[in-house]
C-alpha positions, 0 to 999 in steps of 0.5 A: 500500500502506498500511503502517499507521503512526499518522499524524503531522502537523507543520510545516517552518519556516524558521529565519530569523535575522532574526526568531527570536521569530517562528520560535519563535512559529510552533513554539508555534502548531504545538503549540497547534493540535494538530499533532505535530511541528516541524522545521527545515532544517540548513545550518550553512554558511548565516549567514542561518539559525539553528543548528538544534540551538540552535533545536530546544533552545529550541523544546523548552523553550518547548513541552510536547507537540510533537516536534522534529526536523531536516529534515534534519541536515547530517551532514558538518558534524556528527560522528556521535558528537557528533550522537548525544549531542546528540540523546540529551541533548535527548531525555532533557531533553524526555522523548522528544520528539526524532527525527532527520532526517538527510541525507548533505549535499547542498551539498558545496562549501559543506561543504568551504568551511566546513572540512568533508570534501571528499566526492563524492556517492558517498562522502557516502552511504558516510559516511552508512552508517557514521554511522548504525551509529556513532550507534546504537552511541552510543545503545546500553546495551551494555557496552564501548567503540565501535570502528569502523575505517571509511573516513570515521569511525575510533572506537577505544574511545569510550564509549557513551551517553547512552541516549535517553529513547526509541528515536529514529528516523532518517529519511533525506532520500533521492531517488536509488536508492542513497540509497533503498536505504540507507533501506530497509536501515538507516533508520527512515523516509523523508523526501522533499519534494514539491517534489523528489519529486512524488506521481507519483514516490512509487510507484517510490521506495517500490518501491526502498525496499521491495526494499532492506528485503526484501534484508536481511530487513526488513519494508518496513513497518518504514520509516515514510514521511513527506512534506514538502508545500507548496501553497495553500488556493486554486485547484482544479488540481494537488496541494494546490491548493484548500480543505481538502477537497482536501488531505484527499482527496489526503493520505488517498489517499497514505496508503492508496495509497502508505503515506505516514503523516507530512505536514509542512507547509512554510509560515511562514504562521500561517493555513496552519498553522491550516488544516493542523490542520483537514486533519490532523483530516480525514485522520485521520478518513478513514484511520481509517474506511478502515482499519476498513472502515467506510462513512462517508457525507459528513457533512451540512451543519450548519444555523445554527440547530444551530451546534454550536461552543459559545463558552466563557462568561466566568467567573461570579465576578471575582477582582479589584476592579479592572476595566480593560475596560468590557464594556458598550461591546463591539460585536456582529457580524451575527446568525446566519443561520438559513438558512445551512449549514456543513460539519464542515470549516468548523466546525473553524476556530472550534473551533480558536480555542476549542481554542487559548483552552482551552490558554491557560485551562489554563495560566493555571490552572497559574499561579494554582495555582503562585502559591497554592503559593508563597504557602502556602510563604511563609506556612509558613516564617514569618520565614525564620529559617534560611538553608535557609528563605530559600533555599527562598523564593527558589527558589520565587519564581524558579520562579514567576517563570520560569513566569509570564514564559513564560505572558505570552510565550505570551499575547503571541504568540497576540495578535500572530499574531491581529493580524497575520493573522486580524484583517486577514482578517476585516476584509476578508471582512466590513465588518460585523465591523470594529467587533468586530475593532477592539474585540478589537485594542484589548483586546489592548493593554489585556491587554498593559498587564495583562501588564506589571503581572504582569511588574512584580509578578514583578520586585518579588517576586524582588528582595524589594521586593514580595510574593506578595500583590502578584503574586496581585493582578496575576494575579487582574486578568489572570484576569478580563481575559483570560478575559472577552476570550477569551469575547467573541472566541469569541462574536463570531468562531466563526461568521465563521471558519466562513464565511470560514476563518482566511485 
């Protein structure tokens, strides 16, 4: 049964404490490739993992569109009133980008070892039911205090609020009949993992949820069905074992047959994340066609002569008099083979590269616009004769500095991911690409030096030793250098990516 929910795709990343920057970079990549959701496991008793709510807050601050959620929150070590207020606060700060994956707490001994309540499996489920009701009371705008005389939670007159920016969904990680029943009666969504509940087990579990929902007068469609999935983009045997086309077929079938409408990839491999974005586009297309009743023939292969992934040309006008890249020395890769054909799915890899670059271009335009705004404000206050004008100038400089530093990190993260995964893959795939890839990687080092120049200009602007003109010159050089590099990379790699994929 298809419950008709809008499709959602995301990532389930390991919050490893030994490399926080990489975890955040993968979350940013999730947004850059067009996915909808970033999620993290929550095991507060595990010191090798970062604290989930701290990490979610940082990820939310360093992204602009993607939603964030626990997958799933450990209720016994997070009091529901405090948890509800944490969720609502972050939802307000992000403008409605938070959902709540919630669990009863599967590792009960570890919970108790860390000072949490000593629960049995049955009592942990009873505590979960009380907690769901309590959190929704916290999020309510109703008047009066909250009172709950439960077995596990006793609240006598607690104040409500804050109210989240949107109706936060509670998704339960559930597998056994009693938890599935709670999901059907009380939850907004179901969030199992394919490693614990394979596709063949979903029909019976869905039936249990549906029956529980109907027993309290709910429409089963009120419960969204999400699925943590893992697999390989190789092989040809089993669930999610094969190229993107296999994933698209299998996930589309789960949506139309079992009502699953959210797919969250458990992988810390940037290439998997990029390829999963291609899968997401394919599943959306297939499901939309099926829901509309359209009969869609398989898309014909695209001949090389009509290769329709169009690289972005470099800017026609330079902003800076300085030139740090000699474009005449750039090598070129193999020419297009006019006899070669490409499927639409193959073309997606090159298009994703362009889409990510377009995001970098758009953000760079915002940096330049902000520089000009600050420059105009600086000119407007003249010699800053008043204390208010002086404070305004400093505040504008700090705001600009924060934005520019964030952009520099974004570019560095993008290049680091390419250096670590995409470039080695293309070198192995086609020796004729080695000179091009080597040149692109060399340009990454040049761009890093240009970014360092922007950073120095920012520091000088903020501490008063420099000027807005110095920063403008550094950003102009970044504009010329980065946009030229992005165009060169697209010109040389969109076709090889169609042949070889991201991995």
